[in-house]
VMD Tcl script that builds the backbone (N, CA, C; Angstrom):
set m [mol new atoms 363]
animate dup $m
set s [atomselect $m all]
$s set {name element resname resid chain x y z} {
  {N N UNK 1 A 161.499 115.910 -143.397}
  {CA C UNK 1 A 162.201 116.797 -144.100}
  {C C UNK 1 A 162.037 116.657 -145.500}
  {N N UNK 2 A 162.344 117.676 -146.357}
  {CA C UNK 2 A 162.206 117.625 -147.641}
  {C C UNK 2 A 163.761 117.216 -148.463}
  {N N UNK 3 A 163.469 116.514 -149.527}
  {CA C UNK 3 A 164.586 116.169 -150.332}
  {C C UNK 3 A 164.317 116.105 -151.747}
  {N N UNK 4 A 165.214 116.350 -152.671}
  {CA C UNK 4 A 165.180 116.331 -154.130}
  {C C UNK 4 A 165.485 114.997 -154.677}
  {N N UNK 5 A 164.547 114.093 -155.129}
  {CA C UNK 5 A 164.815 112.921 -155.595}
  {C C UNK 5 A 164.826 112.644 -157.228}
  {N N UNK 6 A 165.529 112.043 -157.639}
  {CA C UNK 6 A 165.398 111.811 -159.163}
  {C C UNK 6 A 164.892 110.398 -159.329}
  {N N UNK 7 A 163.898 110.072 -160.026}
  {CA C UNK 7 A 163.495 108.718 -160.537}
  {C C UNK 7 A 163.913 108.391 -161.890}
  {N N UNK 8 A 164.053 109.329 -162.855}
  {CA C UNK 8 A 164.558 108.934 -164.025}
  {C C UNK 8 A 165.043 110.370 -164.518}
  {N N UNK 9 A 165.664 110.345 -165.784}
  {CA C UNK 9 A 166.260 111.650 -166.164}
  {C C UNK 9 A 165.147 112.599 -166.492}
  {N N UNK 10 A 165.499 113.921 -165.848}
  {CA C UNK 10 A 164.472 115.174 -166.011}
  {C C UNK 10 A 163.145 114.638 -165.028}
  {N N UNK 11 A 163.094 113.681 -164.147}
  {CA C UNK 11 A 162.012 113.470 -163.465}
  {C C UNK 11 A 162.485 113.545 -161.895}
  {N N UNK 12 A 162.632 115.010 -161.552}
  {CA C UNK 12 A 162.972 115.155 -160.209}
  {C C UNK 12 A 161.779 115.626 -159.331}
  {N N UNK 13 A 161.771 115.215 -158.168}
  {CA C UNK 13 A 160.557 115.444 -157.145}
  {C C UNK 13 A 161.165 115.848 -155.832}
  {N N UNK 14 A 160.422 116.694 -155.446}
  {CA C UNK 14 A 160.573 117.330 -153.878}
  {C C UNK 14 A 159.736 116.425 -152.976}
  {N N UNK 15 A 160.416 115.690 -152.219}
  {CA C UNK 15 A 159.507 114.868 -151.414}
  {C C UNK 15 A 160.094 114.937 -149.842}
  {N N UNK 16 A 158.948 114.278 -149.183}
  {CA C UNK 16 A 159.328 114.091 -147.722}
  {C C UNK 16 A 160.214 113.061 -147.595}
  {N N UNK 17 A 161.096 113.033 -146.695}
  {CA C UNK 17 A 162.058 111.803 -146.346}
  {C C UNK 17 A 162.260 111.857 -144.900}
  {N N UNK 18 A 162.598 110.517 -144.360}
  {CA C UNK 18 A 162.822 110.566 -142.808}
  {C C UNK 18 A 164.126 111.228 -142.637}
  {N N UNK 19 A 164.191 111.842 -141.293}
  {CA C UNK 19 A 165.501 112.442 -140.806}
  {C C UNK 19 A 166.311 111.344 -140.536}
  {N N UNK 20 A 167.662 111.330 -141.137}
  {CA C UNK 20 A 168.661 110.216 -140.801}
  {C C UNK 20 A 169.044 109.976 -139.623}
  {N N UNK 21 A 169.306 108.611 -139.275}
  {CA C UNK 21 A 169.829 108.384 -137.732}
  {C C UNK 21 A 171.321 108.516 -137.858}
  {N N UNK 22 A 171.899 108.613 -136.608}
  {CA C UNK 22 A 173.425 108.843 -136.635}
  {C C UNK 22 A 173.881 108.000 -135.473}
  {N N UNK 23 A 175.322 107.686 -135.699}
  {CA C UNK 23 A 175.933 106.820 -134.771}
  {C C UNK 23 A 176.704 107.716 -133.558}
  {N N UNK 24 A 177.114 107.011 -132.679}
  {CA C UNK 24 A 177.979 107.715 -131.627}
  {C C UNK 24 A 178.978 108.417 -132.133}
  {N N UNK 25 A 179.702 108.046 -133.256}
  {CA C UNK 25 A 180.769 108.894 -133.701}
  {C C UNK 25 A 180.405 109.740 -134.981}
  {N N UNK 26 A 179.315 110.158 -135.107}
  {CA C UNK 26 A 178.695 110.971 -136.140}
  {C C UNK 26 A 178.039 112.122 -135.988}
  {N N UNK 27 A 177.914 113.027 -136.674}
  {CA C UNK 27 A 177.150 114.373 -136.520}
  {C C UNK 27 A 175.861 114.355 -137.517}
  {N N UNK 28 A 174.984 115.085 -136.932}
  {CA C UNK 28 A 173.470 115.362 -137.792}
  {C C UNK 28 A 173.793 116.882 -138.401}
  {N N UNK 29 A 173.800 116.837 -139.559}
  {CA C UNK 29 A 174.103 118.275 -140.219}
  {C C UNK 29 A 172.906 118.623 -140.912}
  {N N UNK 30 A 172.579 119.990 -140.785}
  {CA C UNK 30 A 171.352 120.741 -141.374}
  {C C UNK 30 A 172.101 121.273 -142.857}
  {N N UNK 31 A 171.784 120.697 -143.955}
  {CA C UNK 31 A 172.287 121.121 -145.117}
  {C C UNK 31 A 171.916 122.514 -145.466}
  {N N UNK 32 A 172.839 123.339 -145.856}
  {CA C UNK 32 A 172.296 124.873 -146.081}
  {C C UNK 32 A 172.638 125.124 -147.516}
  {N N UNK 33 A 173.428 124.755 -148.060}
  {CA C UNK 33 A 173.694 124.839 -149.608}
  {C C UNK 33 A 174.254 123.476 -150.271}
  {N N UNK 34 A 174.022 123.494 -151.530}
  {CA C UNK 34 A 174.150 122.203 -152.273}
  {C C UNK 34 A 174.693 122.860 -153.525}
  {N N UNK 35 A 175.926 122.311 -153.924}
  {CA C UNK 35 A 176.495 122.539 -155.300}
  {C C UNK 35 A 175.877 121.819 -156.270}
  {N N UNK 36 A 175.838 122.151 -157.584}
  {CA C UNK 36 A 175.471 121.396 -158.668}
  {C C UNK 36 A 176.887 121.118 -159.390}
  {N N UNK 37 A 177.192 119.811 -159.414}
  {CA C UNK 37 A 178.618 119.314 -159.865}
  {C C UNK 37 A 178.407 118.786 -161.420}
  {N N UNK 38 A 179.535 118.856 -161.970}
  {CA C UNK 38 A 179.487 118.414 -163.272}
  {C C UNK 38 A 179.016 117.065 -163.591}
  {N N UNK 39 A 179.043 116.269 -162.430}
  {CA C UNK 39 A 178.601 114.872 -162.705}
  {C C UNK 39 A 177.206 114.822 -162.508}
  {N N UNK 40 A 176.650 115.886 -161.875}
  {CA C UNK 40 A 175.147 115.902 -161.466}
  {C C UNK 40 A 174.233 116.059 -162.819}
  {N N UNK 41 A 174.868 117.070 -163.710}
  {CA C UNK 41 A 174.154 117.309 -164.931}
  {C C UNK 41 A 173.911 116.010 -165.846}
  {N N UNK 42 A 174.867 115.112 -166.037}
  {CA C UNK 42 A 174.488 113.926 -166.839}
  {C C UNK 42 A 173.555 113.057 -166.249}
  {N N UNK 43 A 173.583 113.076 -164.903}
  {CA C UNK 43 A 172.455 112.366 -164.226}
  {C C UNK 43 A 171.139 112.694 -164.303}
  {N N UNK 44 A 170.862 114.211 -164.383}
  {CA C UNK 44 A 169.592 114.826 -164.665}
  {C C UNK 44 A 169.080 114.683 -165.910}
  {N N UNK 45 A 170.078 114.847 -166.913}
  {CA C UNK 45 A 169.665 114.871 -168.416}
  {C C UNK 45 A 169.723 113.428 -169.055}
  {N N UNK 46 A 170.468 112.600 -168.479}
  {CA C UNK 46 A 170.433 111.187 -169.266}
  {C C UNK 46 A 170.842 110.235 -168.178}
  {N N UNK 47 A 170.825 108.867 -168.457}
  {CA C UNK 47 A 171.156 107.958 -167.295}
  {C C UNK 47 A 172.793 107.919 -167.273}
  {N N UNK 48 A 173.086 107.935 -165.902}
  {CA C UNK 48 A 174.500 108.049 -165.519}
  {C C UNK 48 A 174.875 106.956 -164.633}
  {N N UNK 49 A 176.015 106.899 -163.890}
  {CA C UNK 49 A 176.204 105.999 -163.037}
  {C C UNK 49 A 175.616 106.136 -161.468}
  {N N UNK 50 A 174.319 105.752 -161.540}
  {CA C UNK 50 A 173.670 105.611 -160.311}
  {C C UNK 50 A 172.649 104.672 -160.402}
  {N N UNK 51 A 171.877 104.405 -159.435}
  {CA C UNK 51 A 170.596 103.582 -159.490}
  {C C UNK 51 A 169.380 104.456 -158.944}
  {N N UNK 52 A 168.451 104.644 -159.801}
  {CA C UNK 52 A 167.266 105.338 -159.327}
  {C C UNK 52 A 166.338 104.619 -158.645}
  {N N UNK 53 A 165.675 105.285 -157.713}
  {CA C UNK 53 A 165.706 106.490 -157.421}
  {C C UNK 53 A 166.923 107.120 -156.419}
  {N N UNK 54 A 167.402 108.330 -156.805}
  {CA C UNK 54 A 168.431 108.818 -155.947}
  {C C UNK 54 A 168.199 110.234 -155.567}
  {N N UNK 55 A 168.764 110.598 -154.493}
  {CA C UNK 55 A 168.859 112.018 -153.920}
  {C C UNK 55 A 170.107 112.525 -154.573}
  {N N UNK 56 A 170.042 113.492 -155.451}
  {CA C UNK 56 A 171.195 114.045 -156.330}
  {C C UNK 56 A 171.856 115.080 -155.359}
  {N N UNK 57 A 173.088 115.189 -155.936}
  {CA C UNK 57 A 174.023 116.458 -155.302}
  {C C UNK 57 A 174.950 115.702 -154.246}
  {N N UNK 58 A 176.244 116.179 -154.428}
  {CA C UNK 58 A 177.327 115.629 -153.452}
  {C C UNK 58 A 178.086 116.478 -152.996}
  {N N UNK 59 A 177.937 117.901 -153.071}
  {CA C UNK 59 A 178.944 118.821 -152.740}
  {C C UNK 59 A 177.884 119.669 -151.679}
  {N N UNK 60 A 178.134 119.955 -150.430}
  {CA C UNK 60 A 177.504 120.448 -149.621}
  {C C UNK 60 A 178.044 121.413 -148.463}
  {N N UNK 61 A 177.350 122.337 -147.927}
  {CA C UNK 61 A 177.691 122.865 -146.494}
  {C C UNK 61 A 176.612 122.975 -145.651}
  {N N UNK 62 A 176.831 122.986 -144.306}
  {CA C UNK 62 A 175.626 123.198 -143.459}
  {C C UNK 62 A 176.124 123.361 -141.909}
  {N N UNK 63 A 175.217 123.102 -141.034}
  {CA C UNK 63 A 175.668 123.543 -139.885}
  {C C UNK 63 A 175.232 122.170 -138.848}
  {N N UNK 64 A 176.036 121.834 -138.175}
  {CA C UNK 64 A 175.831 120.576 -137.065}
  {C C UNK 64 A 174.724 121.008 -136.180}
  {N N UNK 65 A 173.532 120.083 -136.202}
  {CA C UNK 65 A 172.678 120.077 -135.313}
  {C C UNK 65 A 172.858 119.310 -134.034}
  {N N UNK 66 A 173.174 118.065 -134.013}
  {CA C UNK 66 A 173.442 117.100 -133.156}
  {C C UNK 66 A 174.622 116.465 -133.430}
  {N N UNK 67 A 175.324 116.094 -132.156}
  {CA C UNK 67 A 176.433 115.203 -132.403}
  {C C UNK 67 A 176.240 113.793 -131.666}
  {N N UNK 68 A 176.808 112.831 -131.926}
  {CA C UNK 68 A 176.882 111.544 -131.184}
  {C C UNK 68 A 177.746 111.752 -130.045}
  {N N UNK 69 A 177.514 110.744 -128.974}
  {CA C UNK 69 A 178.491 110.833 -127.918}
  {C C UNK 69 A 179.969 110.686 -127.858}
  {N N UNK 70 A 180.360 110.163 -128.915}
  {CA C UNK 70 A 181.823 110.013 -128.910}
  {C C UNK 70 A 182.348 111.185 -129.784}
  {N N UNK 71 A 181.617 112.024 -130.267}
  {CA C UNK 71 A 182.104 113.087 -131.204}
  {C C UNK 71 A 182.810 113.840 -130.270}
  {N N UNK 72 A 184.140 114.298 -130.573}
  {CA C UNK 72 A 184.976 115.340 -129.801}
  {C C UNK 72 A 185.397 116.411 -130.660}
  {N N UNK 73 A 185.383 116.339 -131.964}
  {CA C UNK 73 A 186.178 117.476 -132.730}
  {C C UNK 73 A 185.100 118.411 -133.206}
  {N N UNK 74 A 183.653 118.287 -133.051}
  {CA C UNK 74 A 182.589 119.041 -133.555}
  {C C UNK 74 A 181.619 119.327 -132.417}
  {N N UNK 75 A 180.896 120.414 -132.651}
  {CA C UNK 75 A 179.826 120.602 -131.741}
  {C C UNK 75 A 178.656 121.282 -132.463}
  {N N UNK 76 A 177.366 121.002 -131.874}
  {CA C UNK 76 A 176.445 121.676 -132.488}
  {C C UNK 76 A 176.543 123.268 -132.715}
  {N N UNK 77 A 176.140 123.764 -134.031}
  {CA C UNK 77 A 176.360 124.997 -134.297}
  {C C UNK 77 A 177.476 125.197 -135.259}
  {N N UNK 78 A 178.486 124.308 -135.119}
  {CA C UNK 78 A 179.510 124.438 -136.283}
  {C C UNK 78 A 179.124 124.394 -137.548}
  {N N UNK 79 A 179.897 125.129 -138.444}
  {CA C UNK 79 A 179.581 125.279 -139.864}
  {C C UNK 79 A 180.477 124.346 -140.508}
  {N N UNK 80 A 180.007 123.466 -141.234}
  {CA C UNK 80 A 180.939 122.254 -142.069}
  {C C UNK 80 A 180.576 122.267 -143.331}
  {N N UNK 81 A 181.720 121.539 -144.049}
  {CA C UNK 81 A 181.514 121.089 -145.470}
  {C C UNK 81 A 182.189 119.718 -145.479}
  {N N UNK 82 A 182.089 118.963 -146.291}
  {CA C UNK 82 A 182.498 117.505 -146.329}
  {C C UNK 82 A 182.946 117.155 -147.580}
  {N N UNK 83 A 184.066 116.595 -147.958}
  {CA C UNK 83 A 184.380 116.071 -149.403}
  {C C UNK 83 A 183.402 114.771 -149.767}
  {N N UNK 84 A 182.837 114.699 -150.868}
  {CA C UNK 84 A 182.049 113.766 -151.239}
  {C C UNK 84 A 182.795 112.210 -151.193}
  {N N UNK 85 A 184.001 112.317 -151.460}
  {CA C UNK 85 A 184.687 111.170 -151.536}
  {C C UNK 85 A 186.071 111.125 -150.689}
  {N N UNK 86 A 186.370 109.968 -150.203}
  {CA C UNK 86 A 187.617 109.907 -149.268}
  {C C UNK 86 A 188.588 109.115 -150.019}
  {N N UNK 87 A 189.653 109.590 -150.360}
  {CA C UNK 87 A 190.530 108.509 -151.179}
  {C C UNK 87 A 191.304 107.797 -150.047}
  {N N UNK 88 A 192.031 106.646 -150.538}
  {CA C UNK 88 A 192.574 105.739 -149.521}
  {C C UNK 88 A 193.882 106.264 -148.915}
  {N N UNK 89 A 194.608 107.355 -149.599}
  {CA C UNK 89 A 195.783 107.837 -149.122}
  {C C UNK 89 A 197.022 106.790 -148.999}
  {N N UNK 90 A 196.806 105.534 -149.882}
  {CA C UNK 90 A 197.822 104.490 -149.780}
  {C C UNK 90 A 198.444 104.224 -151.121}
  {N N UNK 91 A 197.545 104.338 -152.118}
  {CA C UNK 91 A 197.755 103.809 -153.438}
  {C C UNK 91 A 198.711 104.757 -154.215}
  {N N UNK 92 A 199.332 104.339 -155.375}
  {CA C UNK 92 A 200.075 105.455 -156.157}
  {C C UNK 92 A 199.439 106.655 -156.742}
  {N N UNK 93 A 198.081 106.465 -156.919}
  {CA C UNK 93 A 197.450 107.776 -157.194}
  {C C UNK 93 A 197.310 108.660 -156.266}
  {N N UNK 94 A 197.191 108.401 -154.888}
  {CA C UNK 94 A 197.154 109.351 -153.809}
  {C C UNK 94 A 198.349 109.886 -153.607}
  {N N UNK 95 A 199.278 109.087 -153.685}
  {CA C UNK 95 A 200.984 109.594 -153.609}
  {C C UNK 95 A 201.204 110.671 -154.748}
  {N N UNK 96 A 200.522 110.557 -156.070}
  {CA C UNK 96 A 200.716 111.552 -157.011}
  {C C UNK 96 A 199.763 112.622 -156.914}
  {N N UNK 97 A 198.961 112.748 -155.926}
  {CA C UNK 97 A 197.701 113.629 -155.841}
  {C C UNK 97 A 196.714 113.504 -156.905}
  {N N UNK 98 A 196.373 112.433 -157.481}
  {CA C UNK 98 A 195.564 112.230 -158.588}
  {C C UNK 98 A 194.331 111.351 -157.965}
  {N N UNK 99 A 193.632 111.979 -156.866}
  {CA C UNK 99 A 192.679 111.114 -156.241}
  {C C UNK 99 A 191.447 110.771 -157.044}
  {N N UNK 100 A 191.265 111.502 -158.204}
  {CA C UNK 100 A 189.946 110.956 -159.289}
  {C C UNK 100 A 190.246 109.525 -159.880}
  {N N UNK 101 A 191.627 109.116 -159.816}
  {CA C UNK 101 A 191.766 107.834 -160.363}
  {C C UNK 101 A 191.772 106.747 -159.189}
  {N N UNK 102 A 191.717 107.040 -157.824}
  {CA C UNK 102 A 191.804 106.052 -156.894}
  {C C UNK 102 A 190.560 104.992 -157.098}
  {N N UNK 103 A 190.700 103.673 -156.959}
  {CA C UNK 103 A 189.980 102.821 -157.116}
  {C C UNK 103 A 189.218 102.361 -155.784}
  {N N UNK 104 A 189.860 102.843 -154.617}
  {CA C UNK 104 A 189.537 102.315 -153.399}
  {C C UNK 104 A 188.649 103.423 -152.667}
  {N N UNK 105 A 188.256 104.515 -153.254}
  {CA C UNK 105 A 187.630 105.782 -152.729}
  {C C UNK 105 A 186.392 105.245 -152.196}
  {N N UNK 106 A 186.171 105.938 -150.803}
  {CA C UNK 106 A 185.027 105.789 -150.241}
  {C C UNK 106 A 183.944 106.585 -150.409}
  {N N UNK 107 A 182.900 106.597 -150.589}
  {CA C UNK 107 A 181.811 107.218 -150.737}
  {C C UNK 107 A 181.398 107.738 -149.563}
  {N N UNK 108 A 181.645 109.097 -149.199}
  {CA C UNK 108 A 181.211 109.574 -147.748}
  {C C UNK 108 A 179.672 109.904 -147.904}
  {N N UNK 109 A 179.303 110.643 -149.079}
  {CA C UNK 109 A 178.121 111.544 -148.922}
  {C C UNK 109 A 177.249 111.281 -150.305}
  {N N UNK 110 A 175.953 110.736 -149.948}
  {CA C UNK 110 A 175.277 110.312 -151.135}
  {C C UNK 110 A 173.859 111.010 -151.498}
  {N N UNK 111 A 173.605 111.715 -150.308}
  {CA C UNK 111 A 172.132 112.443 -150.436}
  {C C UNK 111 A 172.233 113.734 -149.765}
  {N N UNK 112 A 172.693 114.610 -150.488}
  {CA C UNK 112 A 172.970 116.026 -149.954}
  {C C UNK 112 A 171.751 117.022 -150.315}
  {N N UNK 113 A 170.923 116.601 -151.324}
  {CA C UNK 113 A 169.793 117.562 -151.446}
  {C C UNK 113 A 168.589 117.121 -150.414}
  {N N UNK 114 A 169.022 117.368 -149.286}
  {CA C UNK 114 A 168.171 117.069 -148.043}
  {C C UNK 114 A 168.399 118.061 -147.074}
  {N N UNK 115 A 167.565 118.298 -146.034}
  {CA C UNK 115 A 167.678 119.246 -145.192}
  {C C UNK 115 A 168.614 118.906 -144.125}
  {N N UNK 116 A 168.664 117.568 -143.583}
  {CA C UNK 116 A 169.534 116.889 -142.660}
  {C C UNK 116 A 170.373 115.863 -143.283}
  {N N UNK 117 A 171.594 115.763 -142.731}
  {CA C UNK 117 A 172.566 114.633 -143.101}
  {C C UNK 117 A 173.109 114.296 -142.002}
  {N N UNK 118 A 173.586 112.928 -141.892}
  {CA C UNK 118 A 174.553 112.468 -140.859}
  {C C UNK 118 A 176.018 112.145 -141.636}
  {N N UNK 119 A 177.083 112.493 -140.887}
  {CA C UNK 119 A 178.502 112.231 -141.329}
  {C C UNK 119 A 179.336 111.925 -140.275}
  {N N UNK 120 A 180.185 111.025 -140.419}
  {CA C UNK 120 A 181.149 110.568 -139.380}
  {C C UNK 120 A 182.232 111.657 -139.225}
  {N N UNK 121 A 182.906 111.860 -137.968}
  {CA C UNK 121 A 183.926 112.873 -137.753}
  {C C UNK 121 A 185.275 112.242 -138.184}
}
mol reanalyze $m
mol bondsrecalc $m
mol representation Tube
mol addrep $m
C-alpha cells in the first residue's frame, strides 16, 4: 500500500509500505480521508516534535476492512474515525476537560497517511 512519509522538512515522499498486522482485539481500517492538523504544518515546514522518517497526519476517517476474532463492537464495512490521542480520564486536567494538558495521554494513531491502518476497539 502507499503512504506519505516525511524524511526532513519539505521532503515528503509517496512510498510503498507493508500492510499493518492487527491483533485479535483490533480492526484493520482502510483510510479514506486524512485531515491536515495545525501540528502537521510545523512538521512539514520545519523540525517539530517527531523522529524522521515519519508518516504524517493523525486525523482520519475510514472503513473497517477486517476485524480480529475478539472484536465485538465493529464489523467489516463500518465507517469509523478515531481520536489521535486518548486521555487518561483520571487526572485533574481530564476532570476539567482540558485534555490537551494531560501528561499520560496514549498516542493511538501515528501513521494515518496510509491506505490501511490498525486500531484497537
